C-alpha positions in Angstrom: 0.0 0.0 0.0 2.8 2.4 0.9 4.6 1.8 -2.4 1.5 2.7 -4.5 1.6 6.1 -2.9 5.4 6.6 -2.5 6.5 5.8 -6.1 4.2 8.4 -7.8 5.2 10.9 -5.2 8.9 10.4 -5.8 8.3 10.6 -9.6 6.7 14.1 -9.1 9.5 15.2 -6.8 12.3 14.0 -9.2 10.5 15.5 -12.2 10.2 18.9 -10.5 13.8 18.8 -9.4 15.1 18.0 -12.8 13.2 20.9 -14.4 15.5 23.2 -12.5 18.7 21.5 -13.8 18.0 22.2 -17.5 20.5 24.6 -19.0 18.8 27.4 -20.8 20.6 29.8 -23.2 19.0 33.3 -23.3 19.4 35.0 -26.6 18.9 38.8 -26.4 17.6 40.1 -29.8 18.9 43.7 -29.1 22.5 42.9 -28.2 25.4 40.7 -29.1 28.4 39.8 -27.1 32.2 39.6 -27.5 34.9 38.3 -25.2 37.8 40.8 -24.6 40.7 40.9 -22.2 38.3 42.9 -19.9 35.7 40.2 -20.0 32.4 39.8 -21.8 31.3 43.0 -23.5 27.8 43.8 -24.8 27.6 45.4 -28.2 24.7 46.4 -30.5 23.1 43.7 -32.5 25.3 42.9 -35.5 23.6 42.1 -38.9 26.1 39.3 -39.9 23.8 37.5 -42.2 24.2 33.7 -42.7 27.1 31.6 -43.8 29.8 29.3 -42.6 32.4 31.8 -41.3 32.5 33.2 -37.8 31.2 36.8 -37.6 33.9 39.1 -36.2 34.2 42.7 -35.2 37.1 45.2 -34.6 36.9 47.9 -32.0 39.8 50.0 -33.4 41.8 50.3 -36.6 44.3 47.4 -36.9 43.0 46.1 -33.5 42.1 42.7 -32.3 39.3 40.8 -34.1 36.6 39.5 -31.7 34.1 36.7 -32.5 30.5 37.7 -32.1 28.1 35.7 -30.0 24.3 35.9 -29.6 24.3 35.1 -25.9 26.1 36.3 -22.9 27.5 32.8 -22.1 29.3 32.9 -25.5 27.8 29.6 -26.7 25.7 30.7 -29.7 28.2 32.0 -32.3 27.0 34.2 -35.1 27.9 33.3 -38.7 28.6 35.2 -41.9 29.7 35.0 -45.5 31.9 38.0 -45.1 35.6 37.2 -44.4 36.3 40.7 -43.2 35.4 41.9 -39.6 32.8 44.5 -39.0 34.5 47.8 -38.0 32.9 49.4 -34.9 35.2 52.5 -34.9 
């Protein structure tokens, strides 16, 4: 009798607990992100288009090129067909 009650109860508890362990990537449509020496920097949304190359930006002339990401965790990289970085200076 106890197992008929206990097993469904444990299933509900474990299901609820597992829902909090799911990783979620939040993509902000207004901003993109780059990783610099100073840390993760938020930039305006870049119109990279689609393609197989990594979308990159430069913050100053002849400066470092930074890969552009859609999320602050730097897991969703943006792609482009343009081999040249987008100049933000």
